[in-house]
C-alpha positions in Angstrom: 0.0 0.0 0.0 1.7 3.1 -1.2 -0.1 5.4 1.2 1.4 3.7 4.1 5.1 4.0 2.8 7.3 5.8 5.3 4.9 5.2 8.1 7.3 3.8 10.5 10.5 4.7 8.6 10.0 1.5 6.6 10.0 1.6 2.9 10.5 4.4 0.5 8.4 7.5 0.6 7.0 8.2 -2.8 5.5 11.3 -4.5 2.3 9.2 -4.8 2.1 8.6 -1.2 2.7 12.3 -0.2 0.1 13.2 -2.9 -2.4 10.8 -1.7 -1.9 12.3 1.9 -2.5 15.6 0.6 -5.9 14.6 -0.6 -7.3 15.5 2.8 -6.5 19.1 2.2 -7.3 19.5 -1.4 -11.0 20.5 -0.8 -9.9 23.5 1.5 -7.1 24.6 -0.8 -9.5 24.4 -3.9 -12.1 26.3 -1.9 -9.6 29.2 -1.8 -9.0 28.9 -5.6 -5.7 27.1 -4.9 -4.0 23.9 -5.9 -1.1 21.7 -4.8 0.9 19.2 -6.8 3.8 17.0 -5.5 6.7 17.6 -7.8 9.2 15.3 -6.4 10.4 13.2 -3.3 14.2 12.5 -2.9 15.9 10.1 -0.6 12.9 9.9 1.9 13.8 13.3 3.4 13.3 16.1 0.8 10.0 16.9 -0.9 9.1 19.7 -3.5 5.6 20.7 -3.7 4.1 23.1 -6.2 1.5 25.3 -4.7 -1.0 28.1 -5.7 -3.1 29.8 -3.0 -3.1 31.7 0.1 0.4 31.7 1.7 -0.8 30.7 5.1 -2.1 27.4 3.7 1.5 26.6 2.5 2.6 26.4 6.0 -0.4 23.9 6.7 0.7 21.8 3.8 4.3 21.6 5.1 3.0 20.7 8.5 0.7 18.0 7.2 3.5 16.4 5.2 6.0 16.6 8.1 3.4 15.0 10.5 2.6 12.0 8.3 6.2 11.6 7.1 8.5 12.6 10.0 11.7 11.7 8.2 10.7 14.4 5.5 13.1 17.2 7.0 13.1 19.4 3.9 9.8 20.5 2.5 10.1 23.0 -0.3 7.0 25.0 -1.5 7.3 26.3 -5.0 4.7 29.1 -5.6 2.8 28.7 -9.0 1.7 31.9 -10.6 
């Protein structure tokens, strides 16, 4: 199950797993006219996310990823135009 990847530090964290986890935030983000896309996950600790929407929600996205994938120490948000 890809959505469980990284749960106890076992297995690789995939972009698909992070994207699936962000599904819980998508309705709120889209409600503000925004969108979020997982661009890449590298070495189980670095994630790049493309985001369009209110800046405070970007902090929530980072917190949600960090909470679900604690080994993810670098979460970069690229703002989309």
